[in-house]
C-alpha positions as CSV (number, residue, x, y, z in Angstrom):
1,M,0.1,-0.1,0.0
2,T,1.3,3.4,-0.9
3,D,2.4,5.3,2.1
4,P,0.0,8.2,3.1
5,I,2.2,10.1,5.2
6,V,4.0,13.2,3.5
7,T,5.5,16.2,5.0
8,I,6.9,18.9,2.3
9,P,5.1,20.9,0.3
10,S,5.7,19.0,-3.0
11,E,4.4,16.1,-1.6
12,I,1.8,17.8,-0.1
13,Q,0.6,19.0,-3.7
14,A,0.8,15.2,-5.0
15,A,-1.1,14.0,-2.4
16,F,-3.6,16.1,-3.0
17,D,-3.5,15.7,-7.2
18,D,-3.5,11.9,-6.4
19,Q,-7.2,12.3,-4.6
20,A,-8.4,14.7,-7.1
21,A,-7.9,12.4,-10.1
22,G,-9.5,9.7,-8.2
23,V,-13.1,12.0,-7.6
24,P,-14.4,10.7,-10.7
25,D,-14.0,7.0,-10.5
26,R,-15.3,7.1,-6.9
27,R,-18.2,9.1,-7.8
28,R,-18.9,5.8,-9.9
29,H,-17.9,2.9,-7.5
30,F,-17.2,4.1,-3.9
31,G,-21.1,3.2,-3.0
32,L,-22.4,1.9,0.1
33,A,-21.0,-1.4,0.4
34,K,-17.4,0.0,-0.1
35,R,-17.9,3.2,2.4
36,K,-19.5,0.7,5.1
37,D,-16.1,-1.6,4.0
38,A,-14.1,1.6,4.8
39,L,-15.8,2.2,8.1
40,S,-15.5,-1.1,9.5
41,K,-11.6,-1.0,8.3
42,L,-11.2,2.1,10.4
43,A,-13.2,0.4,13.2
44,D,-10.9,-2.4,13.2
45,V,-7.2,-1.0,13.1
46,I,-8.7,1.1,16.3
47,Q,-9.8,-1.8,18.0
48,K,-6.3,-3.7,17.5
49,N,-4.4,-1.1,18.4
50,E,-6.3,0.2,21.5
51,A,-2.5,0.1,23.7
52,A,-1.3,2.0,20.9
53,I,-3.5,4.6,21.2
54,I,-3.6,4.8,25.1
55,T,0.2,5.2,25.2
56,A,0.3,7.9,22.7
57,M,-2.4,9.5,25.2
58,A,-0.2,9.4,28.0
59,Q,3.1,10.4,26.3
60,D,1.5,13.7,25.0
61,F,0.0,14.9,27.8
62,G,-0.6,12.2,30.9
63,K,-4.0,11.3,29.8
64,P,-5.4,9.0,32.0
65,E,-6.2,5.2,30.4
66,T,-9.2,5.4,31.4
67,E,-10.3,9.1,30.0
68,T,-8.4,8.1,26.2
69,V,-11.1,5.1,26.6
70,L,-13.9,7.2,27.2
71,T,-13.3,10.4,25.2
72,E,-11.2,9.2,22.3
73,I,-11.7,5.6,21.3
74,L,-15.3,5.3,22.0
75,P,-16.6,7.9,20.4
76,V,-15.3,7.1,17.4
77,L,-16.2,3.5,17.2
78,Q,-19.9,5.2,18.6
79,E,-19.9,7.1,14.9
80,I,-18.6,4.5,12.7
81,K,-21.3,2.0,14.4
82,H,-24.5,4.5,14.1
83,A,-23.1,5.4,10.3
84,R,-22.7,1.9,9.1
85,R,-26.4,1.1,10.5
86,H,-27.8,4.5,9.0
87,L,-25.9,4.9,5.8
88,R,-28.4,3.6,3.2
89,R,-30.9,5.5,4.3
90,W,-28.3,8.5,4.5
91,M,-27.6,8.0,1.2
92,H,-30.9,7.4,-0.4
93,P,-32.4,9.9,-3.0
94,S,-35.2,12.0,-0.7
95,R,-38.6,12.9,-2.8
96,V,-39.9,16.2,-2.4
97,G,-43.4,17.1,-3.1
98,S,-44.3,19.6,-6.0
99,T,-45.7,22.7,-5.7
100,L,-48.5,24.6,-7.7
101,A,-46.3,26.4,-10.0
102,T,-44.4,23.1,-10.7
103,F,-47.6,20.8,-11.0
104,G,-46.1,18.2,-13.0
105,T,-42.8,17.6,-12.0
106,T,-41.3,15.6,-9.4
107,G,-38.3,16.5,-7.2
108,R,-35.3,14.5,-5.4
109,I,-32.2,15.6,-2.7
110,R,-29.5,13.4,-4.2
111,P,-26.7,13.3,-1.8
112,E,-23.6,13.6,-3.8
113,A,-19.8,13.6,-2.2
114,R,-18.3,17.2,-2.1
115,G,-14.7,15.5,-3.6
116,V,-11.3,15.6,-1.8
117,C,-11.6,17.6,2.1
118,L,-9.4,18.4,4.4
119,I,-9.6,17.8,8.4
120,I,-7.4,19.7,10.7
121,A,-7.4,18.3,13.9
122,P,-6.7,19.9,17.4
123,W,-4.5,18.8,20.2
124,N,-7.2,18.6,23.1
125,Y,-8.5,15.4,21.6
126,P,-5.8,14.3,19.1
127,F,-7.3,11.1,18.4
128,S,-11.2,11.5,18.5
129,L,-11.4,14.8,16.9
130,A,-8.7,13.6,13.6
131,L,-11.2,10.4,12.9
132,G,-14.4,11.0,14.3
133,P,-14.6,13.6,11.1
134,L,-13.1,11.5,9.1
135,V,-15.7,8.9,9.5
136,S,-18.5,11.3,8.6
137,C,-16.2,12.1,5.5
138,L,-15.9,8.4,4.2
139,A,-19.4,8.0,4.8
140,A,-20.3,10.6,2.3
141,G,-18.2,9.6,-0.2
142,N,-15.0,11.7,-0.1
143,S,-11.3,11.4,0.3
144,A,-9.7,13.0,2.7
145,I,-6.2,14.5,3.4
146,I,-5.5,14.5,7.7
147,K,-3.9,17.1,9.4
148,P,-3.3,15.9,13.2
149,S,-2.0,18.5,15.5
150,E,2.1,18.9,16.0
151,L,1.4,19.1,19.6
152,T,0.6,15.9,20.1
153,P,3.3,14.2,18.4
154,A,3.2,10.5,19.4
155,T,-0.8,10.7,18.6
156,S,-0.2,12.3,15.1
157,A,2.9,9.9,14.5
158,L,0.5,6.9,15.7
159,I,-2.5,8.2,13.4
160,A,-0.3,8.4,10.3
161,R,0.7,4.7,10.8
162,L,-3.0,3.8,11.4
163,I,-4.0,5.3,8.5
164,S,-1.1,4.0,6.2
165,D,-1.2,0.6,7.2
166,T,-5.6,0.8,6.7
167,F,-6.4,3.1,3.5
168,P,-4.7,3.7,0.1
169,A,-3.3,7.3,-0.2
170,D,-5.3,8.1,-2.6
171,L,-9.0,7.6,-0.5
172,V,-7.0,8.9,2.9
173,T,-3.6,10.8,3.4
174,V,-2.1,11.8,6.6
175,V,0.0,14.9,6.4
176,E,1.9,15.5,9.4
177,G,3.6,19.3,10.3
178,A,3.3,22.9,12.2
179,V,2.5,25.9,10.8
180,E,4.0,25.9,7.7
181,T,2.4,22.9,6.5
182,S,-1.0,24.0,7.4
183,K,-0.2,27.2,5.0
184,A,0.8,24.7,2.1
185,L,-2.3,22.7,2.7
186,L,-4.6,25.4,3.0
187,A,-3.3,26.9,-0.6
188,L,-5.0,24.2,-2.2
189,P,-8.2,23.9,-3.9
190,F,-10.1,21.3,-1.6
191,D,-13.7,21.1,-2.1
192,H,-14.8,21.1,2.0
193,I,-12.3,22.2,5.5
194,F,-13.3,20.6,8.7
195,F,-11.7,22.3,11.5
196,T,-11.5,22.2,14.8
197,G,-9.7,24.8,17.0
198,S,-9.8,28.1,18.3
199,P,-12.2,31.1,17.2
200,A,-9.2,33.1,16.4
201,V,-7.4,30.2,13.8
202,G,-11.5,29.2,12.5
203,K,-11.1,32.9,10.9
204,I,-8.2,32.4,9.2
205,I,-9.5,29.2,7.8
206,M,-12.7,30.5,6.7
207,S,-10.6,33.6,4.6
208,A,-8.3,30.7,3.2
209,A,-11.1,28.6,2.0
210,A,-12.8,31.6,0.8
211,K,-10.1,32.3,-1.7
212,T,-11.6,29.1,-3.5
213,L,-15.4,29.1,-2.4
214,A,-14.6,25.6,-0.4
215,S,-17.6,24.9,1.7
216,V,-16.4,24.6,5.6
217,T,-17.1,23.2,8.9
218,L,-15.8,24.8,11.7
219,E,-15.8,23.4,15.1
220,L,-14.3,26.3,17.9
221,G,-15.1,27.3,21.1
222,G,-15.4,30.4,23.4
223,K,-16.6,30.4,27.1
224,S,-19.7,28.3,27.7
225,P,-21.2,29.4,30.9
226,T,-23.2,27.2,33.4
227,I,-26.1,28.2,35.8
228,I,-26.6,26.8,39.1
229,G,-30.2,27.6,40.1
230,P,-31.5,28.0,43.7
231,E,-34.0,24.9,43.3
232,A,-30.6,22.9,41.3
233,N,-29.9,18.9,42.8
234,L,-26.9,20.2,44.2
235,K,-24.8,17.3,44.8
236,S,-25.7,16.1,41.4
237,A,-24.6,19.4,39.8
238,A,-21.3,19.2,41.6
239,D,-20.7,15.4,40.3
240,W,-21.1,17.0,36.8
241,V,-19.5,20.0,37.2
242,V,-16.1,17.9,38.3
243,F,-16.2,15.2,35.7
244,G,-17.0,18.4,32.9
245,K,-14.4,20.8,33.9
246,F,-11.9,18.7,34.9
247,S,-11.7,16.1,32.6
248,N,-8.9,15.9,30.0
249,A,-7.5,18.6,32.7
250,G,-9.9,21.5,31.4
251,Q,-8.5,21.3,28.2
252,T,-12.6,20.9,26.5
253,C,-14.2,23.3,24.2
254,I,-17.5,22.7,25.6
255,A,-16.1,22.1,29.3
256,P,-17.6,24.6,31.7
257,D,-15.8,27.8,31.7
258,H,-17.3,29.6,34.6
259,L,-20.4,29.3,37.3
260,F,-22.9,31.0,37.5
261,V,-24.5,30.3,41.2
262,H,-27.2,31.5,43.1
263,A,-26.5,33.3,46.1
264,A,-29.1,31.0,48.0
265,I,-27.4,27.8,47.5
266,K,-23.4,29.3,46.9
267,E,-22.1,28.2,50.2
268,E,-23.3,24.6,50.1
269,F,-22.8,24.4,46.9
270,T,-19.1,25.5,46.8
271,S,-19.0,22.9,49.9
272,L,-20.0,20.1,47.4
273,L,-18.1,21.4,44.5
274,R,-14.9,21.3,46.9
275,A,-15.4,17.8,48.7
276,R,-16.2,16.4,45.0
277,V,-12.9,17.8,43.5
278,A,-11.3,16.1,46.3
279,K,-12.7,12.8,46.0
280,A,-12.0,12.7,42.2
281,Y,-8.4,14.0,42.2
282,G,-6.8,13.5,45.5
283,R,-5.2,16.9,47.5
284,N,-1.6,16.2,46.0
285,S,-0.2,18.3,42.7
286,R,-0.1,15.1,40.7
287,P,-3.1,13.1,41.0
288,A,-3.1,9.6,38.8
289,D,-6.2,10.8,37.3
290,L,-5.9,14.3,36.2
291,A,-4.6,14.7,32.8
292,Q,-1.3,17.4,32.3
293,I,-1.6,20.7,30.4
294,V,-0.3,19.9,26.6
295,N,2.9,21.9,26.5
296,T,5.2,24.6,29.0
297,H,3.6,27.4,26.3
298,H,-0.2,26.4,27.8
299,A,0.9,25.9,31.1
300,D,2.5,29.3,31.5
301,R,-0.5,30.5,29.7
302,L,-3.0,29.1,32.7
303,G,-0.8,30.7,35.3
304,G,-0.4,33.9,34.0
305,L,-4.3,34.0,34.0
306,L,-4.6,33.2,37.7
307,A,-1.5,35.2,38.7
308,D,-3.5,38.0,37.3
309,A,-7.0,36.9,38.8
310,I,-5.1,36.8,42.1
311,E,-3.1,40.1,41.8
312,N,-6.3,42.0,40.9
313,G,-8.3,40.4,44.2
314,A,-9.7,36.7,42.9
315,R,-9.7,33.9,45.8
316,V,-8.5,30.3,45.3
317,I,-10.7,28.3,47.0
318,H,-9.4,25.7,46.1
319,G,-6.1,24.0,44.5
320,G,-3.8,26.9,43.0
321,N,-0.9,24.9,42.7
322,R,1.2,23.5,39.7
323,K,4.5,21.3,39.2
324,E,5.6,21.9,35.3
325,T,2.5,21.1,33.3
326,R,0.7,19.7,36.4
327,F,-2.1,21.9,37.6
328,E,-4.3,21.2,40.6
329,P,-8.2,21.5,39.7
330,T,-8.3,25.3,40.6
331,L,-11.5,27.1,42.1
332,I,-11.5,31.0,42.4
333,E,-14.2,33.2,43.1
334,A,-14.5,37.2,43.5
335,I,-14.0,37.9,39.3
336,T,-14.2,41.2,38.0
337,P,-14.4,42.2,34.5
338,E,-10.7,43.7,35.1
339,M,-9.7,40.0,34.7
340,R,-8.1,38.2,31.9
341,I,-9.6,35.2,32.9
342,D,-13.5,36.9,32.9
343,H,-12.9,37.7,28.9
344,E,-10.4,34.6,27.6
345,E,-11.4,31.6,27.0
346,I,-9.5,29.5,29.6
347,F,-8.9,26.2,29.0
348,G,-7.6,24.0,31.6
349,P,-8.7,23.3,35.0
350,I,-9.3,26.6,36.3
351,L,-13.2,26.9,37.4
352,P,-14.4,30.9,38.0
353,I,-17.4,30.8,40.6
354,I,-20.0,34.3,40.0
355,T,-22.6,34.5,42.6
356,Y,-25.8,36.0,41.0
357,E,-29.2,36.8,42.4
358,D,-30.9,38.1,39.1
359,L,-31.4,36.0,36.6
360,G,-31.8,38.7,34.3
361,E,-28.3,40.1,35.0
362,V,-27.0,36.4,34.2
363,I,-28.7,36.5,31.0
364,T,-27.5,39.9,29.9
365,Q,-23.8,39.0,30.8
366,I,-24.2,35.9,28.6
367,N,-25.5,38.3,26.0
368,A,-22.8,40.5,26.3
369,R,-20.8,37.7,25.3
370,P,-19.8,36.0,21.9
371,K,-22.3,33.1,21.3
372,P,-20.8,29.9,23.1
373,L,-20.3,26.5,22.1
374,S,-22.3,25.0,25.1
375,L,-24.4,26.6,27.8
376,Y,-25.1,24.7,30.5
377,I,-28.3,24.9,33.8
378,F,-28.8,23.0,36.6
379,D,-32.4,23.5,38.0
380,K,-35.7,21.8,38.4
381,N,-37.8,25.1,37.8
382,R,-38.8,24.3,34.3
383,N,-39.9,28.0,33.8
384,R,-36.3,29.2,34.5
385,I,-34.7,26.7,32.3
386,N,-37.1,27.9,29.7
387,R,-36.4,31.6,29.9
388,I,-32.7,31.1,29.8
389,V,-32.9,28.8,27.1
390,R,-35.7,31.6,25.2
391,E,-33.2,34.3,26.0
392,T,-30.2,33.2,25.0
393,S,-27.8,31.6,21.9
394,S,-25.5,29.1,22.2
395,G,-24.6,25.7,19.9
396,S,-26.0,23.5,22.3
397,V,-27.6,23.6,25.9
398,G,-27.1,21.0,28.5
399,I,-29.9,20.4,31.0
400,N,-28.8,18.8,34.5
401,L,-25.9,17.7,32.2
402,L,-22.5,18.4,31.3
403,L,-20.2,17.4,27.5
404,I,-22.6,14.3,26.8
405,Q,-24.6,15.9,24.4
406,F,-21.3,15.8,22.1
407,I,-21.8,12.0,21.7
408,H,-25.3,12.0,20.9
409,N,-25.3,11.2,17.2
410,G,-28.4,11.9,16.6
411,L,-28.0,15.8,17.7
412,P,-26.0,18.3,15.8
413,F,-23.4,19.6,17.0
414,G,-21.4,22.5,16.3
415,G,-21.5,26.1,17.3
416,V,-22.8,29.5,16.2
417,N,-20.9,32.4,14.7
418,N,-17.8,32.7,17.1
419,S,-18.1,29.4,18.3
420,G,-18.5,27.5,14.9
421,L,-20.0,26.9,11.6
422,G,-22.1,23.8,10.7
423,N,-22.9,20.7,12.4
424,A,-21.0,17.3,12.5
425,H,-22.2,13.8,14.0
426,G,-24.7,11.3,12.6
427,Q,-26.6,12.0,9.3
428,Y,-25.5,16.1,10.4
429,G,-21.7,15.3,10.0
430,F,-22.4,13.4,6.5
431,R,-24.6,16.1,5.2
432,A,-21.6,18.6,5.9
433,F,-19.6,16.5,3.8
434,S,-22.1,16.1,1.4
435,H,-23.4,18.1,-1.3
436,E,-27.5,18.0,-1.5
437,R,-27.9,18.3,-5.2
438,A,-31.5,19.3,-6.2
439,I,-33.0,17.1,-9.3
440,M,-36.4,17.8,-10.8
441,T,-38.0,16.1,-13.5
442,N,-40.7,17.3,-16.0
443,H,-43.4,14.9,-16.8
444,F,-46.2,17.2,-17.7
445,S,-45.8,20.8,-16.3
446,V,-48.3,23.6,-17.8
447,L,-45.4,26.3,-17.6
448,P,-44.9,26.1,-21.6
449,L,-48.4,27.8,-22.2
450,V,-46.7,31.3,-20.2
451,F,-43.7,31.1,-22.9
452,A,-43.0,33.7,-25.3
453,P,-44.7,35.6,-27.3
454,Y,-46.5,37.0,-24.5
455,T,-49.8,36.9,-26.6
456,T,-53.1,38.2,-24.5
457,G,-54.0,34.7,-23.7
458,V,-50.5,34.4,-22.2
459,K,-50.8,37.5,-19.8
460,R,-54.6,36.3,-19.0
461,I,-53.1,33.1,-17.9
462,I,-50.2,35.1,-15.9
463,T,-52.8,37.4,-14.6
464,I,-54.7,34.1,-12.9
465,A,-51.8,32.4,-11.7
466,K,-50.6,35.6,-10.0
467,R,-54.3,35.4,-8.5
468,V,-53.4,31.7,-7.2
469,L,-50.2,31.7,-6.8
470,G,-48.8,35.1,-5.2
């Protein structure tokens, strides 16, 4: 099998040309059976290399084995299983009824492969966010060039090897490298680009895509707020918050970025939260079940955010210690707008707690920021929950839960405006990597009755049509 691992511009161009040349053949021959077979091969190579995936994650940023299985391996396998089960239906053209104006015709929508796709994966979930989109890409009948993150080199090298062992280069190719590699890729006329990362880089991706008018899916991020209401189940909320915030050491795009806690339950909830953190991760600075920060640069950034907050009056009420790239789960309060941590995405195990009394003020604060990727609500009062949902905007909403909307294949996953563009997962991922082609067939259309020349009779028909159709 041709080695699909390329790193220099000439090889990148050759890899792209190879896949582009195969588009006509894939349109003819890469049908249901071959797509399902490709997905089965991907599942098989993942299952056979589970130990290697766990090892790579541990090497890159000390990710615990259980978290690797739960957040990197299982989501991709679930995505594959779901796609294989529903792919026949997704691929089947859907019929569209005629309108009065198009009476005598039939319409259908045929999903078609876009062509050659680029998948740029991030470092925080470097395995699942590289291969999850690949599932949708292959299910839709495309080829793909994957660019894993250079910040997780062990995982990047492993992805390259697994893809090399599984697929021919004209179907899936891995490109390893850093910024210059990404620039070389973005200069090529891909049919679709799927990017997961920060809003700042997302704007660069979109700008590059505009030059060739490539379609894009952007999974970005932002400051996802969490509201703990006065009637919340506080123990359950504490369990979910600790899981959602400190899994992967907080390096999760849909993790809660800050908590709004109602004043009436603030002391009780904070006490429960501290106890739950201690139970989950212990009291030392290097607990076995907590991942490390991906590198020194990001650890220094987090240290700077925390130091700036403390210098400007924030109080650490739990944790706060750091040892190289290991950060304790940290809870802070007394946050003010002057602090960097109030307006920069944290992306780490530091959780600000903000006390509130008036829900309207919380909604105003949320709406004053860019629309988040996710918003979370813990409460039993349906009126309050519905008000928050109705008066805010976000990519997704979690009610009395955190994060797991990501693994629901029946729901679209994506952001809105600053937090993303387009959707992923399940049929929504299939549609993102597909062109929905409209096909219309004439059987006995009466439209020729109004073709030129526009005689008195034709004008009379148009007048009648205007009354009926207008």
